[in-house]
C-alpha positions in Angstrom: 117.9 151.7 88.7 117.0 148.4 90.4 115.4 145.4 88.9 111.7 144.7 89.4 110.7 141.1 90.4 107.0 140.3 89.9 104.6 137.4 90.1 104.3 134.6 87.6 100.6 134.0 87.0 98.9 131.9 84.4 102.1 131.3 82.3 103.4 134.8 82.2 104.9 137.7 84.3 102.4 139.8 86.0 102.3 143.2 84.5 100.1 145.2 87.0 101.1 147.9 89.4 102.0 146.7 92.9 100.6 148.5 95.9 103.6 147.5 98.0 107.1 146.3 97.2 110.0 144.8 99.2 113.7 145.3 99.0 116.0 142.5 97.7 119.6 143.0 98.8 123.0 141.9 97.6 124.2 140.5 100.9 127.8 140.8 100.1 127.6 144.5 99.2 124.9 145.5 101.6 123.0 147.3 98.8 119.5 147.0 97.3 119.6 145.3 94.0 115.9 144.7 93.2 112.4 145.4 94.4 109.9 142.6 94.6 106.1 143.1 94.2 104.2 142.1 97.3 100.8 140.5 96.6 97.6 142.2 97.6 94.4 140.2 98.0 93.6 140.8 94.3 96.8 139.1 93.1 96.2 136.2 95.6 92.8 135.6 94.1 94.3 135.9 90.5 96.9 133.3 91.2 94.6 130.8 92.8 92.0 131.4 90.1 94.6 130.6 87.4 95.5 127.4 89.2 91.9 126.4 89.6 91.2 127.0 85.9 94.2 124.9 84.9 93.2 122.0 87.3 90.6 120.1 85.2 92.9 119.9 82.2 96.0 119.0 84.1 94.5 116.3 86.3 93.1 114.7 83.2 96.4 114.8 81.5 97.9 111.3 81.2 100.7 110.2 83.4 102.8 109.6 80.3 102.4 113.3 79.3 103.0 114.6 82.8 106.2 112.5 82.9 107.4 113.9 79.6 107.1 117.4 81.0 108.9 116.5 84.1 111.8 114.9 82.1 112.0 117.9 80.0 112.1 120.2 83.0 114.9 118.0 84.5 117.0 118.4 81.4 116.5 122.1 81.3 117.3 122.5 85.0 120.5 120.4 84.6 121.6 122.4 81.6 121.1 125.7 83.3 122.0 124.8 86.9 125.0 127.1 86.9 122.8 130.1 86.0 120.4 129.2 88.8 123.3 128.9 91.3 124.5 132.4 90.5 120.9 133.7 91.0 120.8 132.0 94.4 124.2 133.4 95.4 123.4 136.9 94.3 120.3 137.2 96.6 121.0 134.7 99.4 124.8 135.2 99.7 125.9 131.5 100.0 129.0 130.6 98.0 128.3 129.4 94.4 129.6 125.9 95.1 127.1 125.6 98.0 124.3 126.9 95.8 125.3 124.3 93.1 125.0 121.6 95.7 121.6 122.8 96.6 120.5 122.5 93.0 122.1 119.1 92.6 119.9 117.8 95.5 116.9 119.6 93.9 117.5 117.7 90.7 117.3 114.4 92.6 113.8 115.3 93.7 112.8 116.1 90.1 114.1 112.8 89.1 112.0 111.0 91.7 108.9 112.9 90.4 109.8 111.6 86.9 108.8 108.2 88.2 105.4 109.2 89.4 103.7 106.6 87.2 105.3 103.9 89.4 104.4 105.3 92.8 100.9 106.3 91.8 99.8 102.7 91.1 96.8 101.7 93.1 95.9 98.2 94.4 93.4 95.7 93.0 91.7 92.7 94.6 89.7 90.5 92.4 86.7 88.6 93.8 87.0 90.1 97.3 83.5 88.8 97.7 81.6 86.7 95.2 81.7 88.6 91.9 82.9 91.7 93.7 86.2 93.4 92.9 87.8 96.1 95.1 90.5 98.5 94.0 92.1 101.8 95.1 93.2 104.8 93.1 95.3 107.9 94.1 93.9 111.2 92.9 95.2 114.8 93.1 94.0 117.1 95.8 93.4 120.2 93.6 95.1 123.6 94.0 97.9 123.4 96.5 100.1 126.1 98.1 103.8 125.9 98.7 105.4 128.4 101.1 109.2 128.2 101.0 112.0 129.8 103.1 114.9 132.0 102.2 117.7 129.6 103.0 117.1 127.2 100.1 115.3 129.2 97.4 115.7 126.5 94.7 115.9 123.2 96.6 112.9 123.6 99.0 110.4 124.6 96.3 111.6 121.6 94.3 111.0 119.3 97.3 107.3 120.0 96.8 106.4 121.4 93.3 107.5 118.4 91.2 105.6 115.8 93.3 102.5 118.0 93.4 102.5 118.6 89.7 103.3 115.0 88.8 100.4 113.8 90.9 98.1 116.0 88.9 97.7 119.1 91.2 98.2 122.7 90.3 100.4 124.9 92.4 100.7 128.4 93.8 104.3 128.9 95.1 105.0 131.7 97.6 108.8 132.0 97.9 110.6 134.1 100.5 110.6 137.8 99.6 114.3 138.0 100.6 115.5 135.9 97.6 112.6 135.6 95.2 114.2 135.3 91.7 115.0 131.5 91.9 111.2 130.8 92.0 110.6 132.8 88.8 113.4 131.0 87.1 112.0 127.7 88.0 108.6 128.6 86.7 110.0 129.8 83.4 111.9 126.5 83.0 108.7 124.6 83.7 106.9 126.6 81.0 109.7 126.0 78.5 109.4 122.3 79.4 105.8 122.3 78.2 103.8 122.8 81.5 100.5 124.3 80.6 99.7 127.8 81.8 98.3 128.1 85.3 99.6 124.7 86.5 102.5 126.5 88.4 102.1 130.1 89.6 104.5 132.1 91.6 103.0 134.6 94.1 105.5 137.0 95.8 104.7 138.5 99.1 104.8 138.5 102.9 102.3 137.6 105.6 99.4 139.0 103.5 100.2 136.4 100.8 100.7 133.6 103.4 97.4 134.3 105.1 95.6 134.6 101.8 96.7 131.1 100.8 95.9 129.7 104.2 92.4 131.0 104.2 91.5 130.7 100.5 88.7 128.1 100.1 90.0 126.8 96.8 93.5 125.9 98.2 93.3 122.4 99.4 96.7 121.9 101.0 99.8 123.8 102.2 103.4 122.7 102.3 105.6 125.0 104.4 109.2 125.2 105.6 110.3 127.9 108.1 110.8 128.6 111.8 108.8 126.7 114.4 106.6 129.6 115.5 105.5 130.3 112.0 105.2 126.5 111.2 102.8 126.2 114.2 100.8 129.2 113.0 100.6 127.8 109.4 99.5 124.4 110.7 96.9 125.7 113.0 95.5 128.3 110.6 95.5 126.0 107.6 93.9 123.1 109.4 91.3 125.4 110.9 90.3 126.3 107.3 90.0 122.6 106.4 93.3 122.2 104.6 95.8 119.4 104.6 99.0 120.9 106.0 102.7 119.8 106.3 104.6 122.4 108.2 108.3 121.8 108.7 109.7 124.0 111.5 113.0 124.8 113.1 115.8 122.8 114.5 118.6 122.6 117.1 120.8 119.8 115.6 123.2 118.0 118.0 126.3 116.1 117.0 127.4 113.6 119.6 131.1 112.8 119.6 132.0 109.6 121.5 135.6 109.0 122.9 136.4 106.4 120.3 135.6 108.7 117.4 138.2 109.9 114.8 138.5 113.5 116.2 139.9 114.9 112.9 136.9 113.6 111.0 134.6 114.9 113.7 136.2 118.3 113.7 136.0 118.6 109.9 132.3 117.6 110.0 131.5 120.0 112.8 133.0 123.0 110.9 131.6 121.9 107.6 128.0 121.3 108.9 128.1 124.3 111.3 129.3 127.0 109.0 128.3 126.0 105.5 125.8 128.5 104.1 126.8 130.7 107.2 124.8 128.3 109.3 121.5 129.2 107.6 120.3 125.7 107.3 117.7 123.8 109.2 120.1 120.8 109.1 123.1 122.7 110.3 125.0 121.3 113.2 124.6 124.0 115.9 125.6 121.9 119.0 128.5 119.5 119.4 128.2 117.2 122.4 131.7 116.1 123.4 131.6 113.0 125.6 134.5 113.0 128.1 137.4 113.0 127.8 137.6 114.4 124.2 136.3 117.9 124.9 139.6 119.9 125.0 141.2 118.2 122.0 138.0 118.5 119.9 137.5 122.2 120.7 141.1 122.9 119.8 140.8 121.1 116.5 137.6 122.9 115.6 139.1 126.3 116.5 142.2 125.5 114.3 140.0 124.8 111.3 137.9 127.9 111.8 141.0 130.0 111.7 141.7 128.9 108.1 138.2 129.6 106.7 137.9 132.3 104.0 134.8 134.5 104.5 133.9 136.6 101.5 131.6 137.3 98.6 130.1 134.0 97.5 130.7 134.8 93.9 134.5 134.7 94.5 136.0 131.3 93.8 138.1 131.2 97.0 135.3 132.1 99.3 134.2 129.3 101.7 131.5 131.1 103.6 129.4 134.1 102.5 127.4 136.8 104.3 124.1 136.4 106.1 121.0 137.1 104.1 120.0 140.5 105.6 121.5 143.1 108.0 118.6 142.5 110.5 119.3 138.8 110.6 123.1 139.4 110.9 122.5 141.7 113.9 120.1 139.2 115.5 122.7 136.4 115.3 125.4 138.6 116.5 123.4 139.5 119.6 123.7 135.9 120.8 127.5 136.4 121.3 126.7 138.9 124.0 124.1 136.7 125.6 126.3 133.7 125.5 129.1 135.4 127.3 126.7 136.9 129.8 125.2 133.5 130.6 128.6 131.9 131.3 129.7 130.2 128.1 133.3 130.5 127.0 133.7 132.4 123.7 136.6 130.6 121.9 136.2 132.2 118.5 134.5 135.6 118.0 132.9 136.0 114.6 132.6 139.7 115.0 136.3 140.1 114.3 136.1 138.7 110.8 137.9 140.7 108.1 136.5 140.8 104.6 138.7 142.2 101.8 135.9 143.7 99.7 132.4 144.7 100.5 132.8 145.9 104.1 129.2 147.0 104.0 127.9 143.4 103.5 126.1 141.5 106.1 129.1 139.8 107.6 129.6 137.6 110.7 132.4 135.2 110.9 132.3 131.6 112.3 131.8 131.7 116.1 132.7 129.0 118.6 131.4 128.7 122.2 132.6 126.1 124.7 131.2 124.9 128.0 127.6 125.7 127.0 124.8 124.4 129.2 121.1 123.8 128.6 119.1 126.9 129.6 121.6 129.2 127.9 119.9 131.1 125.1 122.6 130.0 122.6 121.6 126.4 123.4 117.9 126.9 123.7 117.2 129.0 120.6 117.5 128.3 116.9 120.2 130.9 116.2 120.3 130.1 112.4 123.7 131.6 111.8 127.5 130.7 111.9 127.6 129.8 115.6 128.7 126.5 117.1 128.2 125.5 120.7 130.1 122.8 122.5 128.4 121.0 125.4 130.4 118.5 127.4 128.9 115.4 128.9 130.5 112.6 130.9 128.8 109.6 129.3 126.8 108.4 126.3 123.7 108.2 128.5 123.9 111.9 129.5 124.6 112.9 125.9 121.5 111.1 124.7 119.5 112.6 127.5 120.5 116.0 126.4 119.5 115.5 122.8 116.2 113.9 123.7 115.3 116.7 126.1 115.5 119.3 123.3 112.1 120.4 122.0 113.3 120.1 118.4 113.7 116.8 116.7 114.9 117.6 113.2 118.4 116.1 112.6 121.2 114.6 114.7 124.5 112.8 114.2 126.8 110.5 116.1 130.5 110.2 115.5 132.0 106.9 116.7 133.8 103.8 115.5 131.6 101.5 117.7 128.9 99.9 115.6 126.9 98.9 118.7 126.9 102.4 120.1 125.8 103.8 116.7 122.9 101.2 116.5 121.8 102.0 120.0 121.8 105.7 119.3 119.8 105.5 116.1 117.2 103.4 118.0 117.0 105.6 121.1 117.3 109.1 119.8 114.1 111.0 119.4 114.8 112.7 116.2 113.5 112.3 112.6 116.8 112.1 110.7 120.0 110.5 112.1 123.5 110.5 110.7 126.1 108.0 111.7 129.5 109.6 110.9 127.5 111.8 108.6 126.9 115.4 109.9 124.1 116.5 107.7 121.8 113.4 107.2 119.5 114.9 104.5 117.7 111.8 103.0 118.0 111.0 99.4 115.0 111.8 97.2 113.5 108.3 97.4 113.1 108.5 101.2 111.5 111.5 102.9 112.7 114.6 104.8 111.1 115.4 108.1 111.7 115.9 111.9 109.9 115.0 115.1 108.5 117.1 117.9 108.5 120.9 117.3 110.3 120.4 114.0 107.2 119.1 112.2 103.5 119.9 112.3 101.4 117.5 110.4 101.6 113.8 109.6 103.6 113.8 106.3 107.3 114.4 105.8 108.5 116.2 102.6 109.2 114.7 99.2 109.8 111.0 98.4 107.0 108.5 99.2 105.4 110.6 101.9 105.4 113.6 99.6 103.4 111.7 97.0 101.1 110.5 99.7 100.6 114.1 100.9 99.6 115.4 97.4 97.1 112.6 96.7 94.0 111.2 98.3 92.9 107.6 98.1 89.6 106.5 96.6 88.4 102.9 97.0 86.1 101.5 94.4 83.9 98.3 95.0 82.4 97.0 91.8 80.2 94.2 90.7 79.2 93.3 87.1 76.5 90.7 87.1 73.2 89.8 85.4 70.8 92.7 86.0 68.3 90.2 87.4 70.5 89.3 90.3 69.7 90.4 93.8 66.8 92.3 95.3 66.1 94.6 98.3 68.4 93.8 101.2 68.5 96.3 104.1 71.2 94.5 106.1 74.8 95.7 106.3 76.8 94.3 103.3 78.5 91.0 104.0 81.3 89.3 102.2 80.5 85.8 100.9 
C-alpha cells in the first residue's frame, strides 16, 4: 500500500476521486512510496474559486491581524522544521542537513513577511496644490498562482506565499508532482496558525494544472521557478492572458578563480557548491573558470576532495550527497558524461563508478569532474542540473569575464580572489544578477531579492524581499481636496497645480 497525496482546497484535504495520479518515489530506494492526485479542470476551478471566495475577507483583514498569523506560522514552522526536513529528504533525496538548511532560509523569508506593515506603507504629500493632498496606497492583486520546482519543495514556495498572503492576496500553490508533500505540510501549518480557509490552496498536478492557472481569468499573477524553456512558456502564456508574471529560469553559474586566490578555499567552495543537493540547484556552481596558471593545481585539489565524499541515503547521518530525484533525471545527467568525452573534454572523475552501500536501486550518480571544457560543448552549453563540475581554463581575467558574459544565462556567479580591486571590477562588469565574492552560492538574504538576468528571468520583478512585495501589490494614487462646496465651477482645461 502506498500513501495518497491530494490537494488542499478551502482549508481541508480534497476527498474526491482523481482521474489521474502520479508516482512519488523514494529516490534512495528507487521505489514508489506514494501516489499524488493530478488536478483535472474541475479541481483547478475548485481551488481558484476557493481563493476567490476568501479574497474579500482576507484583503479586508487588518495588517495587524495578518501579521499575527504570519508570526504564528513562523513559530510553528520553526518548531517543526526537523519534521519538514525529513519530508523533503524522503521525496527529493537531498541529505537531511541540506533540507534543514533550505528550511532555515525559508524561515528568513517568513520573518521578512512578518514586517509587511513596514513595507506596505504608502506615501503622502500634503498641499501638493492649493488645498489638494496626494497619497499612494499599495493594494493586493487578488488571486495569485505560485508554481514551484522539485529542487526546493519547501523554500521556493516560501519565497512567494508569505509575501503574497501578507500583502492581502489569496494563493493557489502548484508544487512539483515529484515531491509534493512539503506543500501540504506548509498549508496545514498555515491553517493551524489561523489563516482563514481558502487563503492558501495547494493544487497538485502537471501541465494541465499549470495551463489551468495560466489561463484562468480569476488568477491575476503567476510566480514560477523552473527551467528556462518552461519559464519562457509560462511568461509568454501568462502575459498573453493578461497576468503579471515573474518566471525564474535556469542557470549556468560560473566561478572564476584568479591566480592570487586561496586555492584550498576555492576548491572547498567548488565542491560544496557543485555537489550539494547532487547539483540540483539553480544556484549550483557548474563551471569553474581557472585563470592561468592555477588550472592544474586547482583541478587536483577538487579531485582530491571529491574522492572523500560520502554518497548515500540522505537520511543517514554520514551521507554528504544523496541520489537524484528520479531515474529519468539521473539517466539524463549521466548521458552528459558520454557527450563530454565525445566532444573532447577530459573526464577526471567519473560519477558512474560510485558505490553505495545500501539501496543499489536508488537513483545514484556520483560527483563528476571534467577538465579542459570549452564553450560549444554540451556540458558547458546546457543546464545539466546534476553533480557535474566543468573546469574551463582561461589565460586572463578579461577572457574569463568574456566567457561568463557570453553565456545566455545570468543567474549567479562568483569570483575567488584576494585582490579587492579585481573583485570590485568583476562585480561591476559581470552581466549576472547575483554575484559572490569569495562566496560560491550568493543567494541573497530575505531583505534583498533573488533573481537573475538574461535567460534566467522573464519579467521585471525578482523573487521575495522588496521586489516580492512590489510584485504582489499594485499602487493606487489618490488626489483629494476638502473645501467649501461653493468653491470652483466648470473648468474644461487640464488640471494645473497652483
